[in-house]
C-alpha positions as CSV (number, residue, x, y, z in Angstrom):
1,M,58.0,-17.7,20.3
2,A,56.8,-16.8,16.9
3,A,52.9,-17.5,16.8
4,D,51.0,-20.3,15.2
5,P,50.7,-19.0,11.8
6,L,47.3,-21.7,11.3
7,T,46.3,-19.1,14.7
8,R,43.7,-16.8,12.0
9,W,42.2,-20.1,10.9
10,R,41.8,-21.5,14.3
11,L,37.8,-21.3,14.3
12,D,37.7,-19.0,18.1
13,G,36.5,-21.3,21.2
14,A,32.8,-18.9,22.0
15,I,31.8,-20.3,19.2
16,A,32.8,-23.8,19.0
17,A,31.3,-23.8,22.4
18,E,28.2,-22.6,21.0
19,L,27.4,-24.9,18.2
20,L,28.6,-28.2,20.1
21,A,26.0,-26.7,22.8
22,D,23.2,-26.0,19.8
23,T,20.3,-28.5,20.2
24,G,18.5,-26.6,17.5
25,L,21.3,-27.8,14.6
26,W,19.4,-31.4,14.5
27,R,16.3,-30.4,15.6
28,D,16.1,-28.0,12.1
29,F,17.0,-31.1,10.5
30,N,14.3,-33.3,11.4
31,D,11.4,-29.8,11.4
32,I,13.3,-29.7,7.2
33,C,12.7,-33.5,6.1
34,D,9.1,-33.2,8.3
35,C,8.5,-31.3,5.4
36,G,9.0,-33.8,2.6
37,G,10.7,-34.1,-0.3
38,R,10.6,-30.6,-1.4
39,L,9.9,-31.0,-5.2
40,S,9.7,-26.7,-6.5
41,G,6.3,-25.6,-7.2
42,T,4.5,-28.2,-4.3
43,E,3.2,-27.3,-0.4
44,S,6.5,-29.0,0.8
45,E,9.2,-26.2,-0.6
46,K,6.5,-23.6,0.6
47,R,6.7,-25.1,4.6
48,A,10.7,-25.4,4.3
49,F,11.0,-21.7,3.1
50,A,7.7,-21.3,6.1
51,L,10.4,-22.5,8.7
52,L,13.9,-21.3,7.6
53,R,11.8,-18.0,7.7
54,E,10.9,-18.4,11.5
55,R,14.1,-20.4,12.2
56,V,16.5,-17.6,11.4
57,K,13.8,-14.4,12.6
58,A,14.0,-16.5,16.0
59,A,17.8,-16.1,15.5
60,S,18.3,-12.1,14.8
61,P,14.5,-11.2,14.9
62,A,15.7,-7.2,13.7
63,N,16.8,-9.1,10.5
64,S,13.5,-9.8,7.9
65,G,16.1,-10.6,5.4
66,R,15.0,-10.1,1.5
67,S,12.8,-12.2,-0.6
68,I,13.9,-12.1,-4.3
69,P,11.2,-13.3,-6.8
70,V,12.7,-16.3,-9.3
71,P,10.3,-17.4,-12.2
72,Y,10.7,-20.1,-14.1
73,G,9.0,-22.5,-15.9
74,G,6.6,-24.7,-13.9
75,W,6.0,-28.7,-14.2
76,R,4.4,-31.4,-12.6
77,A,4.4,-34.5,-13.9
78,R,0.3,-35.9,-13.4
79,K,0.5,-39.8,-14.3
80,A,4.3,-42.1,-15.8
81,T,3.9,-46.0,-16.3
82,L,6.6,-47.3,-18.3
83,R,5.1,-50.8,-20.2
84,L,7.7,-53.9,-20.4
85,A,7.0,-56.4,-23.7
86,D,10.0,-58.6,-22.7
87,G,7.3,-61.7,-23.7
88,S,6.0,-62.1,-19.8
89,H,2.5,-62.6,-20.6
90,P,0.6,-59.8,-19.8
91,A,3.6,-57.6,-20.1
92,C,3.9,-56.0,-17.2
93,H,4.0,-52.1,-15.5
94,A,7.4,-51.9,-14.4
95,P,7.9,-49.0,-11.5
96,C,9.3,-45.9,-12.8
97,H,9.4,-41.9,-12.1
98,P,9.6,-39.1,-14.8
99,L,12.6,-36.8,-14.1
100,V,11.8,-33.2,-13.4
101,R,11.1,-31.0,-16.6
102,S,10.5,-34.6,-18.9
103,I,8.4,-34.2,-21.7
104,A,4.8,-36.0,-22.3
105,T,4.4,-38.3,-24.1
106,P,1.1,-39.0,-26.7
107,A,-1.6,-39.9,-24.6
108,A,-1.4,-43.5,-25.9
109,G,2.6,-43.4,-25.0
110,L,5.5,-43.9,-26.6
111,T,6.9,-47.5,-27.9
112,A,9.9,-48.2,-29.1
113,E,13.4,-50.5,-28.9
114,V,15.5,-50.0,-26.3
115,I,19.3,-49.8,-26.3
116,D,21.7,-50.5,-23.7
117,L,24.4,-47.7,-23.2
118,G,26.1,-49.2,-19.7
119,R,27.2,-46.4,-18.0
120,G,26.6,-43.7,-20.9
121,T,29.3,-42.4,-22.2
122,P,30.9,-40.4,-24.9
123,E,32.6,-43.6,-26.4
124,E,29.7,-45.6,-25.6
125,F,27.2,-43.1,-27.4
126,E,30.3,-42.3,-29.9
127,A,30.5,-46.5,-30.3
128,H,26.3,-47.0,-31.0
129,S,25.3,-44.1,-33.2
130,A,23.8,-45.5,-35.7
131,E,21.7,-47.7,-33.8
132,I,20.8,-44.9,-31.7
133,K,17.9,-43.0,-34.2
134,G,14.6,-43.8,-33.7
135,R,15.0,-45.9,-30.1
136,I,15.2,-45.2,-26.2
137,V,18.1,-45.3,-24.6
138,L,19.4,-46.9,-21.5
139,V,21.8,-45.7,-19.2
140,R,23.5,-46.4,-15.5
141,H,23.0,-43.0,-12.3
142,E,26.2,-42.2,-11.1
143,L,28.0,-41.6,-7.9
144,M,27.6,-38.2,-8.4
145,F,30.1,-37.1,-5.4
146,A,32.7,-38.2,-7.6
147,A,36.0,-37.9,-10.0
148,G,35.3,-38.2,-14.0
149,T,31.1,-38.9,-12.8
150,I,29.1,-37.7,-15.9
151,H,26.6,-36.7,-14.5
152,R,22.4,-37.9,-16.1
153,R,22.1,-34.5,-18.3
154,R,24.7,-34.7,-20.5
155,K,23.4,-38.4,-20.9
156,Y,20.4,-36.9,-22.1
157,D,22.0,-34.6,-24.0
158,A,23.6,-36.8,-25.6
159,A,20.9,-38.8,-26.6
160,R,18.8,-35.9,-27.8
161,A,21.9,-35.2,-29.9
162,H,22.0,-39.1,-31.6
163,G,18.6,-39.1,-32.2
164,A,16.6,-41.2,-29.6
165,V,13.2,-40.7,-28.4
166,G,13.0,-41.1,-24.9
167,F,15.7,-41.9,-21.9
168,L,15.4,-44.3,-19.8
169,I,18.7,-44.5,-16.7
170,A,18.3,-47.1,-14.1
171,G,18.9,-46.2,-10.3
172,P,21.4,-48.2,-7.8
173,L,19.6,-48.7,-5.4
174,S,17.7,-52.9,-5.8
175,G,14.3,-52.4,-5.3
176,H,14.2,-48.4,-6.2
177,V,13.7,-46.3,-8.8
178,V,16.0,-42.5,-9.0
179,A,14.7,-38.9,-9.5
180,G,16.8,-37.0,-10.5
181,S,16.1,-33.6,-13.2
182,S,16.4,-34.2,-16.9
183,G,18.1,-30.2,-17.5
184,R,15.7,-29.5,-20.1
185,Q,14.7,-25.7,-19.3
186,A,11.6,-25.3,-22.2
187,G,10.5,-26.3,-25.3
188,D,12.0,-29.7,-27.3
189,G,13.2,-32.9,-25.5
190,I,12.4,-36.2,-25.1
191,P,10.7,-38.3,-22.6
192,A,12.6,-39.6,-19.8
193,L,12.2,-42.3,-16.5
194,G,13.9,-43.0,-13.7
195,I,13.7,-47.3,-13.1
196,A,15.2,-49.8,-11.1
197,P,18.7,-51.6,-11.7
198,E,16.3,-54.9,-11.7
199,T,13.8,-52.6,-14.9
200,A,16.9,-52.5,-16.6
201,A,18.4,-55.7,-16.2
202,R,14.8,-57.3,-17.9
203,L,16.0,-54.8,-20.9
204,A,19.1,-55.9,-22.0
205,R,19.5,-56.6,-25.4
206,R,19.0,-60.1,-26.8
207,A,20.8,-61.5,-29.6
208,S,17.4,-61.7,-31.8
209,A,16.0,-58.2,-31.0
210,Y,16.2,-54.6,-29.0
211,P,13.6,-55.2,-26.6
212,T,10.3,-53.1,-26.5
213,V,8.3,-50.8,-24.2
214,T,6.2,-48.3,-23.8
215,M,6.5,-45.2,-22.1
216,T,3.4,-42.9,-21.2
217,I,4.0,-39.6,-19.0
218,E,1.6,-37.0,-18.6
219,T,2.4,-33.6,-17.9
220,E,1.4,-30.4,-17.2
221,E,3.5,-27.2,-17.2
222,S,2.8,-23.9,-17.0
223,P,5.1,-20.5,-15.6
224,A,5.6,-20.7,-12.1
225,E,7.8,-18.4,-9.3
226,T,9.3,-18.9,-6.4
227,E,11.7,-17.3,-4.3
228,T,15.2,-17.0,-3.3
229,L,15.5,-15.1,0.5
230,L,18.9,-13.2,0.6
231,Y,20.1,-11.9,4.7
232,D,22.7,-9.6,4.9
233,Y,24.3,-9.7,8.0
234,P,27.0,-5.9,7.7
235,G,30.7,-6.1,8.9
236,K,32.8,-3.4,8.7
237,T,33.5,-3.0,4.8
238,D,31.1,-3.2,1.6
239,E,32.9,-6.5,1.0
240,W,31.1,-10.2,2.0
241,V,31.1,-13.9,2.3
242,V,28.1,-15.7,1.2
243,L,27.2,-18.6,3.0
244,S,23.8,-20.4,0.6
245,A,21.9,-23.8,0.9
246,H,19.6,-25.0,-1.5
247,V,16.0,-25.6,-0.2
248,D,14.1,-27.8,-3.0
249,G,14.7,-31.9,-3.4
250,H,12.6,-34.3,-4.8
251,D,9.4,-35.9,-4.4
252,L,10.7,-39.9,-3.3
253,A,11.1,-39.1,0.0
254,E,12.7,-36.3,2.1
255,S,15.8,-35.6,0.3
256,A,17.3,-35.8,4.5
257,M,20.9,-35.3,2.7
258,D,20.2,-34.0,-0.5
259,N,20.0,-31.2,0.8
260,G,18.3,-30.5,4.3
261,T,21.3,-31.1,6.6
262,G,22.7,-27.8,3.9
263,L,19.7,-26.0,5.4
264,A,20.2,-27.2,9.0
265,S,24.4,-26.5,8.6
266,V,23.4,-22.6,7.5
267,L,20.6,-21.7,10.1
268,A,22.5,-23.4,13.0
269,V,26.4,-21.3,11.5
270,T,23.5,-18.1,10.7
271,R,23.0,-18.2,14.8
272,A,26.7,-18.2,15.9
273,L,27.9,-15.8,13.6
274,A,25.5,-13.5,12.9
275,P,25.6,-11.7,15.8
276,R,29.4,-11.0,15.7
277,A,29.4,-9.9,11.9
278,A,29.2,-6.5,12.4
279,G,33.4,-6.5,14.4
280,F,34.1,-9.0,11.0
281,R,35.5,-7.1,7.9
282,R,33.1,-8.3,6.0
283,G,29.6,-9.0,6.3
284,L,28.1,-12.4,6.0
285,R,24.8,-13.5,3.7
286,V,23.1,-15.6,4.2
287,M,20.9,-17.4,0.9
288,F,18.5,-19.7,0.9
289,F,18.3,-21.1,-3.2
290,S,15.5,-23.3,-4.7
291,V,14.3,-25.0,-8.3
292,E,18.6,-26.4,-7.5
293,E,17.5,-29.6,-8.0
294,W,15.7,-27.9,-11.9
295,A,19.8,-27.2,-13.8
296,L,20.6,-24.6,-11.0
297,T,18.3,-21.6,-12.1
298,G,17.4,-19.9,-8.8
299,S,21.1,-19.4,-8.0
300,A,21.9,-18.6,-11.8
301,Q,19.4,-15.8,-11.7
302,Y,20.7,-14.4,-9.1
303,V,24.6,-14.4,-10.3
304,E,23.7,-13.0,-13.6
305,A,21.8,-10.4,-12.3
306,L,24.8,-8.9,-10.2
307,S,26.6,-5.7,-11.8
308,A,30.6,-6.9,-11.8
309,A,31.1,-4.3,-8.3
310,E,28.6,-6.4,-6.9
311,R,30.1,-9.7,-8.3
312,A,33.6,-8.1,-6.9
313,R,32.1,-7.2,-4.1
314,I,31.6,-10.7,-3.0
315,A,35.1,-12.3,-1.7
316,L,34.1,-16.4,-1.7
317,N,30.9,-17.7,-1.2
318,V,31.1,-21.1,0.9
319,N,27.7,-23.5,-0.3
320,L,26.5,-25.9,1.5
321,D,24.7,-29.4,0.0
322,S,24.7,-33.3,1.0
323,V,27.1,-32.3,4.3
324,A,26.6,-35.4,6.0
325,G,26.1,-38.7,5.6
326,S,29.2,-39.9,5.7
327,P,32.0,-38.6,7.8
328,N,34.5,-37.4,5.0
329,L,34.0,-34.7,4.3
330,A,35.4,-33.0,0.8
331,A,36.0,-29.0,-0.6
332,L,34.9,-28.6,-4.0
333,S,37.6,-25.5,-5.2
334,S,35.9,-25.1,-8.4
335,G,38.6,-24.1,-10.4
336,F,40.0,-21.6,-8.1
337,A,43.5,-23.2,-6.3
338,G,44.4,-19.7,-4.5
339,V,40.9,-21.1,-2.2
340,E,43.3,-25.0,-1.6
341,P,45.6,-23.1,0.6
342,F,42.8,-21.4,3.2
343,I,40.6,-24.4,3.2
344,L,43.5,-27.3,3.8
345,G,44.5,-24.4,6.8
346,T,41.0,-24.1,7.7
347,A,41.1,-28.2,8.2
348,E,44.4,-28.0,9.7
349,A,44.1,-25.1,12.4
350,N,40.9,-27.2,13.4
351,G,41.9,-30.4,14.2
352,L,40.0,-32.3,10.6
353,N,40.8,-33.7,7.7
354,V,39.0,-32.4,4.5
355,R,40.2,-33.4,1.5
356,T,39.8,-30.7,-1.5
357,V,38.8,-31.3,-4.9
358,R,40.2,-28.2,-8.5
359,P,38.4,-29.2,-11.4
360,L,35.0,-27.3,-11.2
361,M,32.1,-29.9,-11.0
362,T,28.0,-28.1,-11.5
363,N,26.9,-30.4,-9.3
364,S,25.5,-27.4,-7.2
365,D,24.4,-23.7,-6.8
366,H,28.3,-23.1,-6.1
367,A,28.8,-23.4,-9.9
368,N,27.2,-19.7,-11.7
369,F,28.9,-18.0,-8.5
370,A,32.7,-19.5,-10.1
371,Q,31.5,-18.8,-13.9
372,G,30.4,-15.9,-12.7
373,G,34.3,-14.6,-11.8
374,I,33.5,-15.1,-7.3
375,P,35.6,-17.9,-5.4
376,A,33.5,-20.4,-4.7
377,L,33.5,-23.9,-3.1
378,R,30.8,-26.5,-2.4
379,L,31.5,-28.7,0.9
380,V,30.2,-32.4,0.5
381,A,30.2,-35.2,2.1
382,G,31.1,-38.9,1.0
383,F,32.6,-37.7,-2.3
384,D,34.2,-40.9,-4.3
385,D,33.6,-43.6,-2.1
386,P,30.9,-44.9,-3.4
387,A,29.6,-47.4,0.2
388,A,28.8,-43.9,1.7
389,N,25.1,-43.4,2.3
390,L,25.2,-40.7,-0.4
391,R,25.1,-42.8,-2.9
392,V,21.4,-43.0,-2.7
393,V,20.9,-39.2,-2.9
394,L,17.8,-39.4,-5.5
395,T,15.9,-42.0,-4.9
396,P,13.2,-43.3,-2.0
397,A,15.7,-43.8,0.8
398,D,16.9,-40.8,1.0
399,T,15.9,-40.6,5.0
400,R,17.0,-38.7,7.6
401,D,18.3,-42.4,9.1
402,K,21.1,-41.7,7.2
403,V,22.0,-38.4,9.0
404,G,24.3,-39.0,11.9
405,Q,24.3,-35.8,14.7
406,G,28.1,-36.4,14.8
407,E,28.8,-35.8,11.0
408,L,26.1,-33.0,10.7
409,R,28.1,-31.0,13.8
410,M,31.5,-31.3,12.6
411,A,30.2,-30.3,8.7
412,T,28.7,-27.4,10.7
413,L,31.4,-26.5,12.9
414,F,34.0,-26.3,9.7
415,T,31.9,-24.4,8.0
416,A,31.6,-22.0,10.9
417,A,35.8,-21.9,11.0
418,L,35.7,-21.2,6.9
419,V,33.0,-18.5,7.1
420,A,34.1,-16.7,9.8
421,A,38.4,-17.0,8.6
422,A,36.9,-15.9,5.2
423,C,35.0,-12.9,7.2
424,N,38.1,-11.9,8.4
425,A,41.1,-12.4,6.2
426,D,43.5,-10.1,4.8
427,P,42.5,-8.0,2.0
428,A,46.0,-10.0,0.5
429,E,45.0,-13.1,1.6
430,A,41.0,-12.6,-0.1
431,A,43.0,-11.5,-3.5
432,R,44.4,-15.2,-3.8
433,W,40.9,-17.0,-3.9
434,R,40.2,-15.0,-7.3
435,K,43.8,-16.3,-9.0
């Protein structure tokens, strides 16, 4: 009888048993959440890095890893208010949250009319192009893990390009504001706030006039530095499979799904695979990036610094970002058609149903690897599911109670299967991933 062709992708039974019995997975997830939201530049982020060092050291005491400095434009919001002049007496202040790297307003605030562009599609911007200049643009936050999503940074850039003086984005969850990055790196920009859907409803255009608001944002900006942690577990050749997750989050809650889930899963996979890496064809490189929420800065600097030869030695990047909060997993294969059979074969071999999404989505660190010519995928839960708990990412509701232990363990088992299979794939198969 012919051998099962899926055998080469099946996770070794001993490794699977270890992962199923690993109580550290749930402990690590809760301890990461205890660190807080992990906004870059805060003590919360520093506590998370210290925790990761401690846990990796416990798994592999002889491997101290290395820290790669990551300079970036430091930013902190000191104050943010949004005052509505909508006919109420007196005018009220609405809940708001400054987007990361928003510029400050004048000390007295920015007062202007608001134009509501709904979802904020390119077509909506174009249709209202004559009305945007000198006004504050209001758009809606979208489910980030979906085909056709228009990222807030694209909407922010469109508002600037059309001459808007400010930017408001309404979150998806009643009673809650929304966080996120403006995408601005340095220099010019427009003030940007996340607001609640109820506030957006109050800013509906009237027949007689546009509503008026006053935005006030006070910020501090100065050069800052964070780090990327890298741990190498060499295999039999000089090639690598990179397993990555981002550390940083936002200060509204615990950043539990995004990305406490990915960090806990990487730690568990490291515990299981690192002791076995010497027997793999390719080595395992474990990486923890930061300032991911700030336009993927940490991973961008890492990939840009790699030589052509170093990039060629990385066979695959498996990036974990928001891998629980739904039982449904998707793998974003970043335009690499040759990676999809490998993903689907690994899922089938291990009794899992995983969706693949081919177009490159630049919504996490895998995008920098892919744009650098390195095959890369992102695992994410709840893709294209507006009812999944992932819908509350970037709001104060991104807390640990949204994550099921079974969801996190399933994502971890699949990650281990992908990484182990990638580390042992024959050269011909790995060559297909680059196509």
